[in-house]
Phi, psi and omega in degrees: 000325181303324185282005178229011188297314180288328176297314178298318180296320178294315180296320178299315181296314181298315180293320180297317178298315178299317181296323178294319176294316179298317179298324178294320181284320186271324187235007175077018177302147182246014181289309181218110184240148179114222176212187185291344178278320180208126184222172174228125179263119180059022178071008185235312186269117177282143176228137180212144178289119182303321181295316178296320181294320178296319177301315179295320182297319183286348175285345182096001180289150177279128182262137176286156181296329179293323178292316179298314179297320179299319178293322179293321179296313180295317178299317179297315182298308182285330180288325184261324188246299195277342185064221182269030185295339178307318186295328184252343184250342183236312186304125181292337179296331183302324179295326179287313183290325176295321178296317179297319180295318179297314180293325179297320178292319180297321180275354180055041182291328180295335181280336184251346180268147174280122184280133174247153190273131169230129179286135177292343177285351180304320182298329179285325174295320178294321176301310179297317180297321180297325178289322177296314180296324178298318180293320182286316184277339181080015176222157178291100192300309184291328180298334180292330185237008186296117175298330179296311179295318181296318180294318181292312179295327177296318179292325184274316187250356184124134195301308180057231181280352182299323180298320178294319179297318179296320180296319180296314180296317179300313182291324178297312180292326182282313191255340186252304184210130179301131180050037187297312185292301185291323186276341188227338190243316192298115179287337176295317175297323178297321181295320179286334174294321178290317181296318187267012185302327184246021180294159187278323183284118184224155169278132180246139181249129176254103184295336181292335179263343187289134177253008179059038176288336175067019174298326180296318180291327179299319184267347184289128178283347179230072193301331184293341181288343180260038182295342184271359185304127179062018180240312183207154177271111181198167179272155174282110185256353180288134181296340181291342178299131182268002183053036182286334178083003180295324178296323178292318180302314189273353181282108183286339183264003183056037177277350180235142178192158178284142182207145171254317183297324179296323178295314180295318180296318182294322179297319179294321180296328182282342183287000000 
């Protein structure tokens, strides 16, 4: 059970968030209303996706104070505390991509498929392009085609095109490229990687306990963030880390764990 604790916690959080949105739509619950782009917590606290708000802002549209405040609250939370945790703890697509990655490992597809190169910086280019297109077109470009939004609204209000988007992402990650959507394409994930680059909650690696079994790298959706494995004791400082905790779960030697103090200490040492 220990080796699945963060996985269970993530699934509970993702399902709970969906249920709260569904409850608001179906039964009038007031705990969490709206969608992942703009929500209201307890009818008082505004929440808004910073990336969606920036897209709207560059169109020239006038933003309400509640939307601006909501984006600032979300930015503060992930920027100071959560890092890129939205991608692994909230986003409904994560359940699909994790399933595809698990099945890909079971079928050993990575061992028999010829790997083709995709730059991880592609998602940042897509992020920039979406802002340019939003400014030119006068609409939030990525929001029009976002599988994340389609999947979430589909689950809450009725599937519609969301089912097709999920199927495409699942097949892409399973048959074309490991962790393809989240790791290489999704501009929403790129935005949270930028926001959470300096967040406090980090995975810390203790090289003295590491036996270099590399189980952590096998399950990590952003493998480059674990460059220190069996080399040095340090925290994962790359913003691309989703704080999913799978590396912590599978480490039998407890060489990996979440830490705040290690991050603060390392920052002081670097000054």
